[in-house]
N, C-alpha and C positions, 0 to 999 in steps of 0.2 A: 604532569597531575596525569598524563595517560591518554591512551584515544578513551573518548566518550562521547554518546549520544544524546540528545535531549528528546524532550515528554513530546511525544506528537497526539491527536486526537484522530480514531478508528470510526467512522461507521459501522456501527453492527444492526444487521436487517434480523429483527427477532418475531416469530409469525404469534399476532395478537389474537386470531380467530378466523373464521370464513365467512364468504359472502353467500348468498341468498343460492347459488350456484355449485357450494360446496368446495370453491378455489380459496386458498390460504391467501391472509391479509395481514403486513407485513408493516410493523412500526420500525422506526429506526432510532436507535440511542447511541452516542458518544459515548467513548470510552478511551480512558488514556491508556496509551503504552509507552512507558521508559525506554528511556538507553536506545534509541533510534538514530541510527545514523544517517543524515545526508549529504548524498553529495551530487556534483556534478557530471553528466554522461560527457563522454568525449565525442566529436563533430561525428565519428563512423556511428558512435551507437544511434545519436538524433537521426544519421542520414537512414540508417538500418530500418529503424523504427517506422519512420515515415514511408520510407520504401514497401514495409511488408505490413502494415496497419493504417496506415494515412494520419497517423496521430504523431503529434510534436512532444516529445521526449523532453519534459523537463529537469526530470531530477530523477536520483536512485536512491531509494532508499535501504539500508542495511537492518534488517530485523534481527533484534535480539535471539538466542537459542533460547531454547524453550518454550516461544512465543505459539499459542494454538487458536489464535483469532484468523480468521478468513479475508485474504488481502485479495480476492481475487474480484474485478466490479465492483468496488465500494469508493467509498471517499475516504480522503483525507486533509485532516487541517494543522497546518504549520506554519512558521511566519505572518501569520495574521491572512492569509490565503486558503482557500480550500483546493484541492487535487482530486483525480479520478487515478485510480491505478490504472493502469493496461495490462489486461493479460492476466495469467497465472505467473506466483511469485517462482523464480529458480531458486531450488534448495540443496545444500551441502551436506554432506554428513559429519552433525557435530562434532563426534568424535575426531575426526580427518584436518578441522579447522581449529588452529591457536588461537584465534580472538574468538567475543563474546557475539559473534554475529554470524548466523548460515544459512540467510537467506534473503533474496534482493527481489525488491518490488521497482518496477517503473512506476513515473507517475507526471501526468498532464497538467495543466491548470484547468479547472474547471470552468467552463463556461455555459451561464445558465442562458436558457433560448426563451 
């Protein structure tokens, strides 16, 4: 069957209005993004992220080419759990990458306080 991803849910923030001080108010909706690869980071990647940001890297997501969603500082849901994205995605040049994915997003388990 070849390499393929799974559908995941992505939290998308949309401005719903403004408050009394004219600051934006945002609402969150969940959208499905199809064909997302989910991989495990190497021990070195986990250690590097912990040393750089203090966050424990749980998974790496491969985002399909052509996707235009904002993956920075948001939440995703898959495998029955909620995760937070870490930093900005890294992206390659679509035409130079042979498979269907050209962005990599780091995620960590979401802990509500």
